[in-house]
N, C-alpha and C positions, 0 to 999 in steps of 0.2 A: 504494499499500499504506501501510495505517496503523499506529502502534505505540501497543498500551496499554499509557500506561507510568502508574505508581504516584510521584509526587515525594518528593524526599527533604525533606519538611515532617510533623512530628507535632504535626498538629493536628485535629478532628474536621471543622472545617468545609473542610477537601482532603482528609479522609481517602476517596480516589474513585478509579476510574481516567481521567484526563485522555487525547485521542485526541492523535496526534504521528503529521504525514506523517515517512514515511520518506528521507532524503537518497537521489536518485540513487545514491551510488556504494556504497548498503546492499544495495540494493533487487534481491530473488531468493535475498538470504538470508537464513536463520534467525536470525532476534534474540531470541529469549525467553530470559531469563535473563543476559543483557548489563545494563551501569550506562550509562547515558547523558547526557552534559550536557544538557540543555533550558531553554529559554526561558522563564520563569515572570514575569508581568509585568513589571520592567525588570528582573529581576535571571534570572541563568546557573548554574543548580542543577542538584543531580544527582538522577535519577531512575532506574526500575526498568523494564524491559520485561518485562510479565508475558505479552504476551498479542499474537497479530499479527490483522489482517484486511484485507479489499477495501475495506470500505465505511464510512462513518460516518453518524452522524448530525447529527454540529456541522457550522455555516452551514462551507463552506468557506472564504470568505472570512476566518473567524476562524481556523483552522486554521494551525495553525504547524508548519514541520519542528522535528524537534531537531537538535544543530549535530552531535554525534561521539558516537562509542564512547570509554567510558574505559577500558576494559578489550581485551586481542588475544585475548580466548575469554569465552563464559561462564562467572560468577560462581557463578548462582545455580540448579541442579538441577532441572527440569521437577518433579522430586518437593516439593521445598522450596516450588515455589511452590501447590502443591495443599495441603501441608503449612500455609504460612501464611494459605488461604483460610480452612481447619478451625479453625485456632488463631481467629483471626477471628470468631467465630461461636461457638466454644464457650466463649472466656473472654471477646468482648466487647472485645476490642481493635483498634488503628489495625492496618492493613495494613500501612505503613511500618515500626511498631513490631515486625511479626511479621519481616519482610525481615531487616531489622537485625540481627536476632539468628542469620541467617545466613552473617554474612563478619563478620572483626575488625572491632570498631569504629574502627580504626586507619586501614582501606583510605578510610572515609569522608573526602571534603576530600582525598584526596591527601596522608594526612598519614605513610604508610607506605607504601614499596616494594620490590620487590624488588633483594640486591644483583649486580652481576654481576663477572666477573673474566674480566682477559683472560689466554687462552690461547695457545699458539703450536706450531705444527705442520710437521713438514717437508712442502713442497708439492713432490708424487708428480712432478708435470707439469713441473717445472722441470729443467734442465739441468744437473746439476752438475757432469759432463765440459769442460763448454766453460767452466769458472769455474776460476780458480786461487787455493784459499786460503791456500796455505800462505805469504803473507805478510802473512793477516787472522788473526792467532792467535787473537782473541777470535771471531771470528765461527766460525774451525774449532771452537773449544770449544762453540760451541754446536750447531754443527751435529752433529757427535759424540754430544751429548749426546743429541739428539733420534732419532739411530740407534739409538740405546741403549733409548732411553725414548719410549713413544706420544707423550707432549706437555711442553712444557712450563709447569707450572701455577704459579701465583701464587708459592707458595711457595718457587719455585726461582730468581724473577727477580733477586733480593737478588744470588744466586750469579755475575750477569753482565753485559756492561756493557749499559745501554739505551739508546747510541748504538750498539752492534754490531748487538742485537737491532732497533733501527729500521733500521737500514742493511739487512740481509736480509730485512726485510719489502720493503723497498721495491722492491728488485730481483726478488721472486718466489719469494726461496727458501727463505721461510718463509712459513706463512698464519696469520694469528690470529682466532679467533673469542672467542667469550664463553660465559661457565659461570655459571651462578646459585648464589650462595652461601648456602647454608646455616644460618640459623642455630640450630643444636639444641639444645635444652635438657638438661640434665641426662646430658652425653655424657661423665662421668667413670666411670659403670659397666662393670668388664670382663666382658665379654658372652663365655659360655661355654654351650654346647647341654646344658641340662639337662632331663632328662625322669626323671619319679619315676613306678615302676610301681605302678599306681592297684590300690587295694584292691576286695575283692568289694562294699562299699558303694559306693565309688564307681563303681566297673565298673554298677552296676547304676543308678545315676542318669543316669552317661552313657548308658545304652542306652533309659532312658525318656523323654528331651529329644532330640524330632526332630521332623518336620513346620512346622506354622506355627499351633502350641497357644502359651497360655501358662501355665508352670510355677513353683510357689512349691518354691524347694528349702530347704524346714527341716533346716539342718543346724547340732547345736552347735558352738561353739567349738571351732577345733581337730579339725573332722572333714575339713577338706582341700576345702573351698569350691573355692579358689582353681584348687588343680588341677584339677578338672573344668572349671571354667570354661575353663582354656585347654584341655585335651580337646577338648571340647564348639569352641571357636573350630579349634583345628587342624583337626579335623576338616569345618569352613564353608569354611577360606583352602584348603583340597586339593580342593576341586569351583569354586575358581576366585570363592569370595565375598567379602565383609568383613565385620567387625565391629566393634561396637558393647562400649564396656564403660564404665559407671558406677560410682565411688564417690561418696562423701555428701561426704569431707574433703578440703579439697590434701594436709595432710600422712600421708594417706596414701598418696595416689598415687609417694612415690617409693619406695617398697617393692613398689608392685604394677608398676608400669614396669620396676622389676632382675628380677622375675621373668617379664615379659611378654619382655623385651627378650634374656635368659639364653636362654629358647623361640624368640622369631619375628626378633631382631635388626630390621634395620634397616627392618622394614615396621611399626615399630610407631611412631605417632605419640600426641603427650600434646597434651591442651588443657584448659586453665584459668588462670585469674584471676592466676596465681603467674606467670606465665610474661612475659616484655619482649613490646612491641609487635611488635617484627622477628621472635622465637620463634615468636611465637602465629602472624604471617602464615605466614613461612614453612614451619608445621606444617602448618598449613592449606591451604598450596599442596601440602605432597606428598599427601594426601588427596585434595583435586580432582584431581592428575592423575595419580595411581593409583601413588604412588612408594609410598604409605604403607597395606596393606589394614586397618589396625586403629587403630580412634582410642578411648584412654585419657582420661578426666578425670574433671570433675566436673561437674554437672547441664547446663552449656552444650555437653557434649560430644554432647548426644543430637542436635546441629545437623549433626553432622558433615556433610562433601561427599562422602559415599559414594555407590556405586552398588551395585545386584545386593549388598544387605547380607543376611546370611545368619545371624546372630546376634547378638542385643542381650540385653547382662546389665547389670542395675541392682544391684549389689553392696549389703548391708544398706540394702532397701527401706525398711525403718522408718521411715528416718531424715528427719525434717523436710525439710532441707536440700534434698530433692529438690522443694520447693513454693517457686517463689517469691513472695516478699513484697514484692516491688520492681516498677516499670511496666517493663516487660510483665508481668506476674503468669500462671504458669501451673503446671501440674500434669503432670510431669517422665513419669509415666506414662499417664499421655492422650498426651502426644508421641511414647513408645514403641510403645504399643499401634497409634496411624496409622502409624507406620513399619514394623513387624512384619508387620501386616495390607497394606501395598502394596508390603512384599519376599516377601511370603510364606513370612517366616521364624517361628523360635521368640523368643517373649520370657521370660527367665528373671530371676524376682524371688529373691535370697538373701538369707538370715537367719539370724543365730539365734533370735531374737526377732520374729516376723514384725508387722506391724502387723496388729491385731485387724481391720481391716477386709477385711485381704489373706486371712489367716485362715478371715475368716469364709464369703469368697466361695468358697475351697478347699475347707469343709466343704458349700459351696453346689453344688459340681462345675463351678462356672461356668469357675474354672482347675483345675490339675493339682495335687498335691499328691504332693513326690517327697522323700523323710524320709531323711535321713543322721544318726541316732542316737547315733553314736559317733563317739569322736576317732579320726582315725588310723594314731593310735601304740599305742594299742589302753589308752592308761593313762584312767584316773578324771581324772572333771572334779575343780578344787584343791576342797578343800573350807570353807564360810564359816562361818566364828564370829561370831555377831550378840554384839556389845559395849555393854551398856544401858551411856550415857553418865550416866545419874542415878546409877547406881550408883556410878561413879566421884567422881561429885559426892560423896557420902555417904558417900564413903570419904575423903575430903579430897585429890583429885587434879581441880582444875581449869583443867589444862592441855587441848592439843585435841588431844593423843595419851593412849587406854587406856595401859593397864599394859602388857595383853598386846600391843598394837601395838608396844611399846616392846621387849617381851622378842622377839619374833619379829622385828623387825629386827635386833636385837643377834645374834639365833640367825644369819639370813640372810645379814649381811656376813662375820660368822666362818668362814663354808661359800663365800666368795668370790664370791657370788649377788648378784644385782640384785633391787631394790623398785621398785615402779608404786605413787605415792600417787594417788589421785585427788581433787578437788576442783571441782566444777565453779561456782565464783568466781574470777575474777582481782582483781590489786590485792591491797593491802595487807590496809587493813580497809575491809567495804563501808558506812562511811558515820561522821561524824566529830555528836555531840552532847554540850550544855554538859549538866552533871548538876548545876546548879543552876536554871536557869532553861526548860532543855528544846530551844534551836534547835538545829537540824540544817543544817548548811551543806546547801544546794541551789544546783543550776545556775541562773544567773539568765535563760536561754532557754530552759528545760523543765521541766517540773514532778518534777524528781527529785532524788536526795539525790546528794552527790557522794563517787565512792569515792576514797579516798586512797590515792598511789601514795607507797613510800617509798623507792622510789629515785631519781625525780626530787622527790620532795618537794613533791606538788601534791595540790589535790585536782582528779579529771578527772570530767569527767561522760560515760557510757560511751554516751550517746546520739548525741550531736553532736562530742565530745572534746572540748569547752572546757577551760579548765586554770584552775585558784584558787589562790595561796597556801594550804598550808595551816595548818591554825587554832592560833595558839599559846595564844590567850585569844577567851573567848565578844564577839563584837562587839556583839549586845546589854547582855548585861549586864558584862563585861570580868572575867568568873569565868575563872579558869587550869582548874577542874575540868572536862575533857574524856575524856569517854568513846567509847572507842572500838567500830565495830559486830563486825560479825560477821567472821569471818577470812577471809584472797585465800590466793590461791596464795603470794603475797609475802614472807607471814605464816609460813606452812607451810615455804619454804626457808629461811630465818632461824634457825627453831626447831630444822630438822632439822640445819643445819652448827653451830650451837652442842652440838648432844647428839652429831653425828657430827663433828667436824673433820678425821679423817682421810679420809670417802667423799664422792668427789665428789657432787654436787646437779646435775640440771639440769631447767631447768623450761620447759614448752611450753605456751604459751597466747598470747591474741591479743597481748600483748603483747612478747613474744620471737620473732614468730614474722611480725614484718611486713617484714621486709628479703627480698631475691631469695634463694633455696634453704636460708632458714632451719630447714625443718621438716627438710630433711635434712641439714643436719651438725648438729643437736642429736641426732638419731634416731644419727646413726654415730657421733658422741663416745660420748652413750652406752651406745651398744651394744659399743665398745672398752675400756670400764672395766670394773673389775670387781673390789670392786665395785663400784654405783654405787644412785641410786637417781634415778628420774624422777619428776618434780610437776607432773601438769597438772589443763586442764580436758578435757572430753569429748575433746576432739585426743588424748588418747592411751586413750578406751575400745574403738578399734574399730581390727580389723586388722591390726595390730604382732603379728609373731613375733619373740618374743627367746628364744631357748632357753634363757637363763640367768637370769630370769625367774620366782623360785620362792614371791615374796611381793607381795600386790597388797594394800596396805589403802586404804577407804574412809570418808574423815575425818565429812564430815559427808552420809549417806544420805538423811536427813528433809528438805532442801534444796529439791527437786525436789515434793515429796508434798504441799506444803500449797498449792502453785501453783491459782490459782482457773480449772482448768481440766479438763476431762471427759477430757484425755488424761495427767494428773498421773501417777496410779496406774500407767498403762501405761508414762510416760517411765523413770521410777523404776525399774521391774521390767528394763526393758530396759538401762539403763543398768548396773544392778549386774550385769543376767546377761554384758553384752559387758568390762566392765572386769575382773572375775572372769576368764572366760575367754584372761585376758594371762597368767595363771599357767600355771605347770608343762607346758607345751607340749610339753615333752623329754624328756630321760630322768628327772629330778627331778622328785620329787610336790611339787604347787603347796597355798597356803594362800592364804584371804583371810579379813581382818580387816573387818567391817563394822563401823562405830559408829553408835550410832544412838539417840536417847532416845525411842523408840515402836517398841520390840520384840517387839510384840505384835501391829505390824499385820500386814494378811496378807499384802500384798507379801512382806515379808522371810522370810515362812515359807514362802513359794510359791519364792522367789527362789533362799533357803537351799538348797532341794532339786532348783533346775535344772529346776521343775514347770512349763514353759510352758502343759502343755494343759489343766492345773489351773487357771493364773491365765487362761486363757484361758477357760473356764466360768466361773468367776464373776465376771469382768469385762464378758461376751458378759451375762449374766442381767442384770448391774447397766444395761446398757445396755439392755434392750431394756423393761427394768422401767420407769426414767424416759427412754427414748424419746431416746436420745442417739446419733449415725451410729454404725454402720452403719443404725440404722431412722430415720433421719432425717437432714437436710442443715441445716448452719447456716450464715445468713449472717450477715458483719460491714457493713456500710456505713458509711465511716468519710470522715468534712468535713473538710477543716481549712484555716485561711486566718488570715491577719493580723489582719482583721477579726472579732473574736468577736462582735460582733453579727447580720455579715453572715453569718456561720458558723450561729449559732440561726436563722437565717430559712431559710436555706437546708436546714436539714434538716426545718425544723417543715415547710416544703414537701413535701419527698421522703417526710417520713412518711404525712401525708395521705394522699400517693399509694398506698404500701404499706397503709395503712387500708382504702384502696379495692378492691387487690389480695384483703386478706385478706376483704373483705367478699364479695367472687367465689368464695374456697374456704374457707369458714369451717371445714369438719372437718380442713383439712392443717395450718391454722398452730397451734402448738404450745405458742411465745410469742412476743412480737413486745412492744417497745419503744426507743425512744430514749431518750440518757444522755450525760452528761460521760466522756469518756474516761476510763479507770483513770489512762492517763497522758495529762492534760489539756494539756499544751503540748510541744512539741520543736519547737528553734531556732525560737522566737519565736511557732508557728502553733498557735492553738488547735483542739483537738479533739476533735469531736464523732460518738458513733456511733448508731448503728440497729442490734439485735439481735436477730433472729429465726431461730427455730426451727420445720421444715415437713417434713411427712410426705413419702415423695419418691414418692407414687400420683401427681401433678400435675407432678414437680419441673421437667420442661422448659418447660413452659409458665410455669410461677412465675416462675424463671429467667428468662425472657426479658422478661416482663412488670417482673421488680425491675431488671434493665438497663436497662430503657426509662425506668421513672422516675429514677432516678441522671444520665440524658443532661436533665435537666431541671434546669442548675444554672447558677449565675451565674458567670462566666470567672473571677471574682478568687477563687473559692473553688474548692479541689481534691475530687475524690471518687474513689472507687474501692470496686470490691466484693471481699470476700471470701469463700472458700465453703470452708468448714470448716477456719478459720482456725487456724493454729501458735499463734497466741498474740493475746492477749483484750487484750492493755493497751495 
């Protein structure tokens, strides 16, 4: 018998199946999905068995046996092996990179293992009547304890003498067995079985979603989408099936997890990058062994090792985090579609502001639209008031807060309520510039300006993380006249503490959420304080449900509007709608103050009226006229390397190949050009890119040819292809 094995080496040169003989002790056993140790050249490395067969075309004198199995049972399900093959072809990935996604990374190289604890129980076959324990008081204590309790667990061992336990075990009076200790995250929740009666709108949504279709659940913020998700999953669990629930941000996971734990108890497992290696391994194990039936987490949870999946739900489906921008690059929606089809289950895409491409598919009838147009409590959406910041300047107010926002904050705090202030820019200020000569402090390794962080008193690069001393004088001309750039969350917090010294202010961004469970602690502390202010980036914009938040302030609504990306208007509309939805979710009415220097932009008009359909019609007409997605596909081919000349040489060769492809499909190409990347250097690597936009008529063939063109490059140059990239910088 022959095992077909993918070796644990991420290199295009060995990205293929290798045949190995199966050792005698394993013959006759189904080994597909097992990890193994194999001889590979002079090395002993890990591999994955993805198939078995009787014969091979390999010269039998060169055929080697693999050494041994690594795990006691298969770690990769047959479905996932098929998924890896699909991803390899769809996203032009290496097979081993796909397989790595299906297991916790620390399992590779055996860096993490299960923890087993000793347990003891009475040996029912032991003749206790034939022994006198009256003089062995410590032994008798243990025996009496075990008569009253099923077993002696690790937590009980300290109560009793270790020598007495050892003696009883040797004489056969008690038996030792091992149990696995689970490193369970988020175990601080008090679990209580909570059910809410569905509203008529929620009931209709649940009734519509069934079978094996794809559904877009378009519900306004506060419409009760989470309750619909849980009811759908509960229905499938009652049929003996499992479920996957995805959220876009780690910060949303604690609140979602609490809701699901309250409903489903220990059948819920959580998967995301914020877990420790041990916690992730044990949660993954619970899913693989069937102890847990529901996987909740960010993007990576789509690879949960569940069988017989009955429901896959992607909440906030419009969010860009569902597209992986690092190797291996993939689109979560495509993975979810594959798994839903394979399991014959439904896929739900939920959002208050669906991606334009998703809503377009719903309008075409390719996915089914389910609408929830009202809040579950029957309350109106919070009123959004647009404040012209140019008018504030004319009035003499040059601060970051408009007069209306200050008034509303004072009113909010007088009623012992809470406020959320949103600014999608962390740090204190975005750059430091010399007023006399124009010098801007930039990273030495990246072609970007440094962000000043006052808490550390450092200039920090947000691309590579390198830190520099803050400027006290210009290094070019010696001037002490240093100008600060656009404000960040740190500066907002400082100003709020000055204006409202008695009100607790909490900050939630990438700087404050790096430690374990930081998201949960910040949200928990904010929830306990009234009045209070939560300042944050897009982490605070989605999913959070605080009944006492009556005010939302959007400090700089224009920030994302003028980015050079075809989705800039869509993202601005979405963020405004999402963060506005945090206000007025209970009995108290909510209000939103939106500060802008461009109050007449059409995005703000549609957003202030929560008019998604009006915005969609405007945006889809613009996309159709300008031939942007969904009416075309954008490719970005990025080259990077240490040697700028070598990078330029490689991109020229690739560009010539792309020109040849264009000559074959002339009518399909809308745009093609090669250029230096807007961020021309990151981590001392020079970056050049090819951008092209093509129609969708022959997209599969063109995509294949583009991937092939990118394979012909120097080993010293990195190259990757992004389709409809989330960023063009």
